[in-house]
C-alpha positions as CSV (number, residue, x, y, z in Angstrom):
1,X,84.3,124.3,10.9
2,X,87.9,125.4,11.3
3,X,90.5,126.4,8.7
4,X,91.9,122.9,8.2
5,X,88.4,121.4,7.7
6,X,87.3,124.1,5.3
7,X,90.5,124.0,3.1
8,X,89.7,120.3,2.4
9,X,86.2,121.2,1.5
10,X,87.4,123.9,-0.9
11,X,89.9,121.6,-2.6
12,X,87.2,119.1,-3.3
13,X,84.5,121.7,-4.3
14,X,86.8,123.6,-6.6
15,X,88.7,120.6,-7.8
16,X,92.0,122.4,-7.1
17,X,94.9,120.9,-9.0
18,X,97.6,123.7,-9.0
19,X,99.7,125.3,-6.3
20,X,98.7,128.7,-7.5
21,X,95.0,128.0,-7.0
22,X,95.6,126.3,-3.7
23,X,97.6,129.3,-2.4
24,X,94.8,131.7,-3.4
25,X,92.3,129.7,-1.4
26,X,94.7,129.4,1.6
27,X,95.2,133.1,1.6
28,X,91.5,133.9,1.6
29,X,90.7,131.4,4.3
30,X,93.6,132.4,6.5
31,X,92.2,136.0,6.3
32,X,88.7,134.8,7.1
33,X,89.8,132.9,10.2
34,X,92.2,135.7,11.2
35,X,95.2,133.5,11.3
36,X,98.6,135.2,12.0
37,X,100.3,133.1,9.3
38,X,99.1,131.0,6.4
39,X,99.5,127.3,7.2
40,X,102.0,125.4,4.9
41,X,100.8,122.6,2.8
42,X,102.5,120.0,5.0
43,X,100.9,121.5,8.1
44,X,97.5,121.0,6.4
45,X,98.6,117.4,5.6
46,X,99.6,116.8,9.2
47,X,96.2,118.0,10.4
48,X,94.4,115.3,8.4
49,X,93.0,112.1,9.9
50,X,94.7,109.0,8.8
51,X,92.0,108.0,6.3
52,X,92.2,111.4,4.5
53,X,96.0,111.5,4.0
54,X,96.1,109.5,0.8
55,X,93.3,111.5,-0.8
56,X,94.9,114.9,-0.4
57,X,98.6,114.0,-0.3
58,X,99.3,114.7,-4.0
59,X,98.2,118.4,-4.0
60,X,99.7,119.1,-0.6
61,X,103.2,117.8,-1.2
62,X,105.5,120.6,-2.2
63,X,107.9,120.5,-5.1
64,X,111.4,119.2,-4.1
65,X,114.3,121.7,-4.2
66,X,117.0,120.5,-1.8
67,X,116.7,116.9,-3.0
68,X,116.6,117.5,-6.7
69,X,120.1,116.0,-7.2
70,X,119.0,112.7,-5.8
71,X,119.9,112.8,-2.1
72,X,118.9,114.9,0.9
73,X,121.8,116.9,2.4
74,X,121.9,117.0,6.2
75,X,124.4,119.6,7.3
76,X,125.3,119.4,11.0
77,X,127.6,121.6,13.0
78,X,130.3,120.5,15.5
79,X,130.8,122.4,18.7
80,X,133.5,125.2,18.7
81,X,137.1,124.1,18.8
82,X,140.2,126.3,18.6
83,X,141.9,126.6,15.3
84,X,144.3,123.6,15.0
85,X,147.3,125.8,14.0
86,X,146.5,128.6,16.5
87,X,149.8,127.8,18.3
88,X,151.8,128.2,15.2
89,X,150.5,131.5,13.9
90,X,146.9,130.8,13.0
91,X,144.0,131.3,12.5
92,X,144.1,132.5,8.9
93,X,143.9,136.3,8.6
94,X,140.5,136.2,6.8
95,X,138.9,133.6,9.1
96,X,136.1,134.7,11.4
97,X,134.6,133.0,14.4
98,X,136.0,130.4,16.8
99,X,135.8,130.2,20.6
100,X,135.6,133.6,22.3
101,X,135.4,135.4,18.9
102,X,133.7,138.6,17.8
103,X,130.6,136.5,17.2
104,X,130.7,134.6,20.5
105,X,131.1,130.9,21.0
106,X,130.9,129.7,17.4
107,X,132.9,127.2,15.2
108,X,136.0,128.4,13.6
109,X,135.4,130.2,10.2
110,X,131.7,130.7,11.0
111,X,129.8,133.8,12.3
112,X,126.9,132.1,14.0
113,X,124.3,133.4,11.5
114,X,124.7,130.8,8.7
115,X,121.7,128.4,8.5
116,X,123.7,125.4,9.6
117,X,125.3,127.3,12.5
118,X,122.0,128.6,13.8
119,X,120.6,125.1,13.6
120,X,123.6,123.9,15.5
121,X,123.2,126.6,18.2
122,X,119.5,125.8,18.6
123,X,120.4,122.2,19.2
124,X,123.4,122.7,21.5
125,X,125.7,121.4,18.7
126,X,124.3,117.9,19.4
127,X,124.5,115.7,16.3
128,X,121.4,113.7,17.4
129,X,119.2,116.7,17.9
130,X,120.4,118.4,14.7
131,X,119.7,115.3,12.5
132,X,116.2,115.0,14.0
133,X,115.6,118.7,13.5
134,X,116.7,118.6,9.8
135,X,114.7,115.5,9.1
136,X,111.6,117.2,10.7
137,X,112.2,120.1,8.3
138,X,112.3,117.8,5.3
139,X,109.1,116.2,6.2
140,X,107.5,119.6,6.7
141,X,108.7,120.5,3.2
142,X,107.2,117.3,1.8
143,X,110.5,116.1,0.5
144,X,111.9,112.6,0.5
145,X,114.9,112.1,2.7
146,X,115.4,108.3,2.6
147,X,118.8,108.7,0.9
148,X,120.8,111.2,3.0
149,X,124.2,112.8,2.7
150,X,125.4,113.8,6.2
151,X,127.8,116.8,6.0
152,X,129.9,117.5,9.0
153,X,130.6,121.3,9.3
154,X,132.5,123.4,11.9
155,X,136.1,123.5,10.9
156,X,138.9,120.9,10.7
157,X,137.1,117.8,12.0
158,X,140.1,115.4,11.8
159,X,142.0,117.7,14.2
160,X,139.4,117.1,17.0
161,X,139.8,114.4,19.7
162,X,139.2,111.0,18.2
163,X,136.7,110.2,21.0
164,X,134.6,113.3,20.1
165,X,134.8,112.4,16.4
166,X,133.4,108.9,16.9
167,X,130.8,110.0,19.4
168,X,129.5,112.8,17.2
169,X,129.2,110.5,14.1
170,X,127.8,107.7,16.2
171,X,124.9,109.8,17.3
172,X,124.3,111.2,13.8
173,X,123.8,107.6,12.6
174,X,121.7,106.7,15.6
175,X,119.4,109.7,14.8
176,X,118.9,108.4,11.3
177,X,118.1,104.9,12.6
178,X,115.8,106.0,15.4
179,X,113.9,108.4,13.2
180,X,113.4,105.5,10.7
181,X,112.0,103.2,13.4
182,X,109.9,105.9,15.0
183,X,108.0,107.2,12.0
184,X,108.1,104.5,9.3
185,X,105.6,101.7,9.5
186,X,107.8,98.7,9.7
187,X,105.0,96.4,8.4
188,X,104.4,98.7,5.4
189,X,107.8,99.2,3.9
190,X,107.0,102.5,2.3
191,X,104.5,104.0,4.8
192,X,105.4,107.1,6.8
193,X,103.3,107.5,9.9
194,X,102.2,111.2,9.7
195,X,100.0,110.8,12.8
196,X,102.9,109.6,15.0
197,X,105.1,112.3,13.5
198,X,102.8,115.2,14.3
199,X,102.1,113.9,17.8
200,X,105.9,113.7,18.5
201,X,106.6,117.1,17.2
202,X,103.4,118.7,18.4
203,X,102.1,119.6,15.0
204,X,100.5,121.6,13.6
205,X,102.0,124.3,15.9
206,X,101.1,128.0,16.1
207,X,104.7,128.8,16.6
208,X,107.4,126.3,15.4
209,X,110.0,128.3,17.4
210,X,108.1,128.3,20.7
211,X,110.8,127.6,23.3
212,X,108.6,125.5,25.6
213,X,107.6,123.3,22.7
214,X,111.3,122.9,21.7
215,X,112.3,122.1,25.3
216,X,109.7,119.3,25.4
217,X,110.8,117.8,22.1
218,X,114.5,118.0,23.2
219,X,113.6,116.1,26.4
220,X,111.9,113.3,24.3
221,X,114.9,113.2,22.1
222,X,117.5,113.0,24.9
223,X,115.5,110.2,26.4
224,X,115.5,108.3,23.1
225,X,119.1,109.1,22.5
226,X,120.3,107.7,25.8
227,X,117.8,104.8,26.0
228,X,120.5,102.2,25.4
229,X,124.3,102.2,25.2
230,X,125.6,101.8,21.7
231,X,128.7,102.0,19.5
232,X,129.7,103.6,16.2
233,X,129.9,100.2,14.6
234,X,126.5,99.1,15.9
235,X,124.8,102.2,14.5
236,X,126.6,101.9,11.2
237,X,125.3,98.3,10.9
238,X,121.8,99.4,11.8
239,X,121.9,102.1,9.1
240,X,122.8,99.6,6.3
241,X,119.1,98.5,6.3
242,X,117.4,101.5,7.9
243,X,114.6,103.4,6.1
244,X,116.7,106.6,6.1
245,X,120.2,105.6,5.1
246,X,123.4,107.6,5.0
247,X,124.5,107.0,1.5
248,X,127.3,109.6,1.8
249,X,129.2,111.3,4.6
250,X,131.2,114.4,4.1
251,X,134.0,115.8,6.3
252,X,135.7,119.2,6.1
253,X,139.5,119.5,6.7
254,X,142.7,121.2,5.9
255,X,145.5,119.8,3.6
256,X,147.8,119.3,6.6
257,X,145.0,117.2,8.3
258,X,144.2,115.2,5.2
259,X,147.1,112.7,5.2
260,X,147.1,109.0,5.7
261,X,146.4,109.0,9.4
262,X,143.5,111.3,9.1
263,X,142.3,109.5,6.0
264,X,142.1,106.1,7.7
265,X,140.2,107.6,10.6
266,X,137.7,109.2,8.2
267,X,137.2,105.8,6.5
268,X,136.4,104.3,9.9
269,X,133.7,107.0,10.5
270,X,132.1,106.1,7.2
271,X,133.3,109.2,5.2
272,X,133.0,109.1,1.4
273,X,133.7,112.8,0.5
274,X,136.4,115.1,1.9
275,X,136.1,118.9,1.5
276,X,139.7,120.2,1.4
277,X,140.5,123.9,2.1
278,X,143.0,124.5,-0.7
279,X,142.3,128.3,-0.7
280,X,145.3,129.1,-2.9
281,X,147.9,127.4,-5.1
282,X,150.6,130.0,-4.4
283,X,153.0,129.5,-1.5
284,X,153.6,133.2,-1.0
285,X,149.8,133.8,-0.7
286,X,149.4,130.9,1.7
287,X,152.2,132.3,3.9
288,X,150.7,135.8,3.7
289,X,147.3,134.7,5.0
290,X,148.9,132.5,7.7
291,X,147.4,129.3,6.3
292,X,149.9,127.0,8.0
293,X,150.4,124.6,5.0
294,X,152.0,124.7,1.6
295,X,150.9,123.9,-1.9
296,X,153.0,120.7,-1.7
297,X,150.9,119.7,1.3
298,X,147.7,120.2,-0.7
299,X,148.9,118.0,-3.6
300,X,150.1,115.3,-1.2
301,X,146.7,115.3,0.6
302,X,144.7,115.1,-2.6
303,X,146.8,112.2,-3.8
304,X,146.4,110.2,-0.6
305,X,142.7,110.9,-0.3
306,X,142.1,109.8,-3.9
307,X,144.2,106.7,-3.4
308,X,142.0,105.9,-0.4
309,X,138.9,106.2,-2.6
310,X,137.5,109.5,-1.4
311,X,135.8,112.0,-3.6
312,X,137.7,115.3,-3.1
313,X,136.0,118.7,-3.1
314,X,138.3,121.7,-3.1
315,X,137.6,125.0,-1.5
316,X,139.3,127.9,-3.3
317,X,139.3,131.6,-2.4
318,X,139.7,134.2,-5.2
319,X,140.7,137.7,-4.2
320,X,143.1,136.9,-1.4
321,X,146.0,139.3,-0.6
322,X,148.9,139.1,-3.0
323,X,146.9,138.4,-6.2
324,X,145.4,140.4,-9.0
325,X,142.8,139.3,-11.7
326,X,145.4,137.6,-13.9
327,X,147.2,135.8,-11.2
328,X,143.9,134.7,-9.6
329,X,142.6,133.4,-13.0
330,X,145.9,131.5,-13.6
331,X,145.8,130.1,-10.1
332,X,142.3,128.7,-10.6
333,X,143.1,127.4,-14.1
334,X,146.1,125.5,-12.6
335,X,143.6,123.5,-10.5
336,X,142.9,121.6,-13.7
337,X,146.1,122.2,-15.7
338,X,148.2,120.8,-13.0
339,X,147.6,117.0,-12.7
340,X,148.4,117.1,-9.0
341,X,145.2,119.0,-8.2
342,X,142.2,118.2,-10.4
343,X,139.5,118.1,-7.7
344,X,136.2,116.3,-8.3
345,X,134.2,119.2,-6.9
346,X,134.8,122.8,-6.3
347,X,133.5,125.6,-4.0
348,X,134.6,129.1,-4.8
349,X,134.6,131.5,-1.9
350,X,135.6,135.0,-2.9
351,X,137.5,136.6,0.0
352,X,135.3,138.8,2.1
353,X,136.1,141.1,5.0
354,X,134.5,140.3,8.3
355,X,134.9,141.9,11.7
356,X,137.2,140.2,14.3
357,X,139.8,139.1,11.7
358,X,143.3,140.4,11.0
359,X,142.2,141.1,7.4
360,X,139.6,143.5,8.8
361,X,142.3,145.5,10.5
362,X,144.3,145.6,7.2
363,X,141.2,146.7,5.3
364,X,140.5,149.5,7.7
365,X,144.1,150.7,7.3
366,X,143.6,150.7,3.5
367,X,146.1,147.9,3.0
368,X,143.6,145.4,1.4
369,X,140.9,145.9,-1.2
370,X,138.5,142.9,-1.7
371,X,136.8,141.9,-4.9
372,X,133.5,143.5,-5.6
373,X,130.5,141.4,-6.6
374,X,131.0,142.4,-10.3
375,X,134.8,141.7,-10.2
376,X,134.2,138.3,-8.5
377,X,131.5,137.4,-11.0
378,X,133.6,138.4,-14.0
379,X,136.5,136.3,-12.7
380,X,134.4,133.2,-12.0
381,X,132.6,133.5,-15.4
382,X,135.9,133.5,-17.2
383,X,137.2,130.6,-15.1
384,X,134.1,128.5,-15.8
385,X,135.2,128.2,-19.4
386,X,138.1,126.0,-18.2
387,X,136.3,123.7,-15.8
388,X,136.2,120.2,-17.1
389,X,133.1,118.0,-17.3
390,X,134.2,115.7,-14.5
391,X,134.1,118.5,-11.9
392,X,131.0,120.0,-10.2
393,X,131.0,123.6,-9.0
394,X,128.9,123.4,-5.9
395,X,129.0,127.0,-4.7
396,X,130.4,130.3,-5.8
397,X,130.2,132.2,-2.5
398,X,129.8,131.6,1.3
399,X,126.5,131.9,3.0
400,X,127.6,134.6,5.5
401,X,124.7,137.2,5.8
402,X,125.3,140.4,4.0
403,X,124.9,142.5,7.1
404,X,128.0,140.8,8.6
405,X,130.1,141.5,5.5
406,X,132.2,144.7,5.9
407,X,133.5,144.6,2.4
408,X,133.6,142.2,-0.6
409,X,130.7,140.4,-2.3
410,X,127.8,142.0,-0.5
411,X,125.0,139.8,-2.0
412,X,123.6,136.4,-1.3
413,X,122.9,135.5,-5.0
414,X,126.2,135.8,-6.7
415,X,125.5,132.8,-9.0
416,X,122.2,134.3,-10.2
417,X,123.9,137.7,-10.6
418,X,126.5,136.0,-12.8
419,X,124.0,134.4,-15.1
420,X,121.9,137.6,-15.4
421,X,124.9,139.9,-16.1
422,X,127.2,137.7,-18.2
423,X,127.0,135.0,-20.8
424,X,128.2,131.9,-18.8
425,X,129.8,129.0,-20.6
426,X,130.3,126.0,-18.5
427,X,130.1,122.2,-18.9
428,X,130.6,121.2,-15.2
429,X,128.5,118.6,-13.7
430,X,126.1,121.0,-12.0
431,X,125.4,122.8,-15.3
432,X,124.5,119.6,-17.0
433,X,122.3,118.0,-14.3
434,X,118.7,117.2,-15.3
435,X,117.2,119.4,-12.6
436,X,113.8,117.9,-13.1
437,X,113.8,118.3,-16.9
438,X,112.8,115.7,-19.4
439,X,115.4,113.1,-20.6
440,X,115.6,112.1,-24.3
441,X,116.1,108.4,-23.4
442,X,116.5,107.4,-27.1
443,X,119.8,109.4,-27.1
444,X,121.1,108.0,-23.8
445,X,124.6,106.6,-24.0
446,X,127.6,105.9,-21.8
447,X,130.8,108.0,-22.4
448,X,134.3,107.6,-20.9
449,X,136.7,110.5,-20.2
450,X,140.2,109.2,-19.2
451,X,142.7,111.6,-17.6
452,X,145.8,111.6,-15.5
453,X,145.4,113.0,-11.9
454,X,147.4,112.8,-8.7
455,X,149.9,110.3,-10.1
456,X,147.1,107.8,-11.0
457,X,144.6,107.3,-13.9
458,X,141.0,108.5,-13.6
459,X,138.0,107.6,-15.7
460,X,134.9,109.8,-15.6
461,X,132.2,107.4,-16.9
462,X,129.0,109.3,-17.7
463,X,125.5,108.4,-18.8
464,X,124.3,111.3,-21.0
465,X,121.5,112.2,-23.3
466,X,121.8,115.3,-25.5
467,X,124.5,116.6,-23.1
468,X,122.2,116.2,-20.1
469,X,124.0,114.2,-17.4
470,X,121.9,111.2,-16.2
471,X,124.6,109.9,-13.9
472,X,128.3,109.1,-13.6
473,X,130.9,106.9,-12.0
474,X,134.5,107.8,-11.0
475,X,137.0,105.0,-11.5
476,X,140.6,105.3,-10.4
477,X,143.7,103.3,-10.9
478,X,145.6,104.5,-7.8
479,X,149.1,105.7,-7.7
480,X,149.9,103.7,-4.5
481,X,148.3,100.9,-2.4
482,X,147.8,102.5,1.0
483,X,145.6,99.9,2.6
484,X,145.5,96.1,2.6
485,X,142.1,96.1,0.9
486,X,143.7,97.9,-2.1
487,X,146.2,95.7,-3.9
488,X,148.5,96.6,-6.8
489,X,145.9,95.1,-9.1
490,X,142.9,97.0,-7.6
491,X,140.7,99.5,-9.3
492,X,138.9,102.1,-7.1
493,X,135.4,103.3,-7.6
494,X,135.3,106.6,-5.8
495,X,131.8,107.7,-6.7
496,X,128.6,106.5,-8.3
497,X,125.7,108.9,-8.7
498,X,122.5,108.9,-10.7
499,X,120.7,112.2,-10.9
500,X,117.0,113.1,-10.5
501,X,114.8,114.1,-7.7
502,X,115.3,111.9,-4.6
503,X,113.2,108.8,-4.9
504,X,112.2,106.5,-2.1
505,X,114.1,103.2,-1.9
506,X,112.4,100.6,-4.0
507,X,110.4,103.1,-6.0
508,X,110.9,104.2,-9.6
509,X,111.7,107.8,-10.3
510,X,112.1,110.0,-13.4
511,X,115.9,109.2,-13.6
512,X,116.7,107.1,-10.5
513,X,116.1,103.4,-10.2
514,X,116.1,102.7,-14.0
515,X,119.3,100.6,-13.9
516,X,121.7,103.3,-14.9
517,X,123.8,102.8,-11.8
518,X,124.2,99.2,-12.7
519,X,125.2,100.1,-16.3
520,X,127.8,102.5,-15.1
521,X,129.3,100.0,-12.7
522,X,129.4,97.4,-15.4
523,X,131.4,99.8,-17.7
524,X,133.8,100.6,-14.8
525,X,134.4,96.9,-14.2
526,X,135.0,96.3,-17.9
527,X,137.6,99.0,-18.0
528,X,139.3,97.6,-14.9
529,X,139.4,94.1,-16.4
530,X,140.8,95.4,-19.7
531,X,143.6,97.0,-17.7
532,X,144.5,93.7,-15.9
533,X,142.8,94.6,-12.6
534,X,141.4,91.6,-10.7
535,X,139.7,93.5,-7.9
536,X,137.3,96.4,-7.8
537,X,137.1,98.3,-4.6
538,X,134.2,100.7,-3.8
539,X,134.2,103.4,-1.2
540,X,130.6,103.0,-0.2
541,X,128.4,105.1,2.0
542,X,127.1,103.0,5.0
543,X,123.6,103.1,3.7
544,X,124.6,102.2,0.1
545,X,126.3,98.9,1.0
546,X,123.1,96.9,0.4
547,X,123.0,98.3,-3.2
548,X,126.5,97.0,-3.9
549,X,125.7,93.6,-2.4
550,X,123.0,93.2,-5.0
551,X,125.7,93.8,-7.6
552,X,127.9,91.0,-6.3
553,X,130.1,93.0,-4.0
554,X,131.1,91.9,-0.5
555,X,132.3,93.8,2.5
556,X,136.0,93.8,3.1
557,X,137.3,96.2,5.8
558,X,135.7,99.6,5.2
559,X,135.1,98.9,1.5
560,X,132.8,96.8,-0.7
561,X,134.8,94.6,-3.1
562,X,134.5,92.3,-6.0
563,X,137.3,89.9,-6.9
564,X,137.9,88.1,-10.2
């Protein structure tokens, strides 16, 4: 009897029902069998014969973490490209990385040690390999990844050659499609073939990072990747009905690469969310850091992107040269006081000093002093009081390892530190998500928050119960019709999201798949009709188009539309 056989015997004999009890038995058995590491739950699951999987699956599947908001994020890194405004004074003085940088050949603004960057390096910055690698990890964690958000990282993606953009995204979609066909039983619509999965990835493995094993897997993947010629459109069409669907695609860019030309190209790629590097609202600061764009460029970009239907996430950097506490706070407050900003989501990246940057040289000369962790926390805590309920604060710091930070916020858990040290008052989306908690369904209701933004009218339509956010819909009456699909009497739906741990397509979850998405859409359509709109236009993720078809929407260009 080996470890894997005995652990099953112990689970049955002791009637183990908790992770704590299971971990104790695993630890003792691993010691008895002199194992170097304790096998994970999913490794045990993968060791089972097919007829045993169903029996032990419940106790061996781990608690979801990354998929708690309803989708599985798949961050993939592009290959290193030069800064798009390098010829006109860039890169920004605080920006690390890039080709031939202090950190080697890494994407601009990255150091090579961020999780997504390391995964990119391990997989030769190949979109196909990265997606397969990330999906493998989700399966090993026992988390559902059938609804995926693909996040393209690595710098200003719209500045890259169009051919590279379309090739990169094409193979990201192809990876989702091929993974679906490889490991999901096509006859059984919900069945995942664990046996085929573990054979393909050579699992369980003594060392998941064994280079020879990785080489063999890469060879299989390259063969699969290049088996047939394909196109971006073909893979997008395949993904509409694939088992693992891209329900959202996110692209990072700068305001000066977020205008109509770039927006149309991003729509072609299937993008639904744009992360925009705002960094500062002050022109003197933008000039000082050699940003290469103005505050007016930022406002213009946000308006265009919203009028195309995108969800806009802003990146803002407190603690830049040229600001103090009061000016920083006022600048961040203006993101919501000034109607020309009002981002849907926000990432706060306190300025840090990293080697290889111009800012590092200024710091060493004593010309720049970054925010400490306490100063950054105090500033963000105060700012959070002013964040409206329609915005989600995604992050409060970058994921650069502390050993690479020369000065600034030298910790990886700033959000936790904030909540432990200060009383945090915030009603942003993230702070009101269910996060696996119970919902008082008797109190569930739909609310509407109307506000002016970027020369148009926005409606944040939310389903709530005791201030817990069940889901929401973003409806916009655009300032301008920028595409033929969007007429003067069109209403745009920029986002529809129902929270709760990711649930397989066709299955009922704690929050998802209870009809709340349909209710939110109905409310949005009612508001549009009341305002004299005769067409509702949805920016839909490629993998979400089937959902909208069931609600009576039809494909028109890059959108899903309903006419009246």
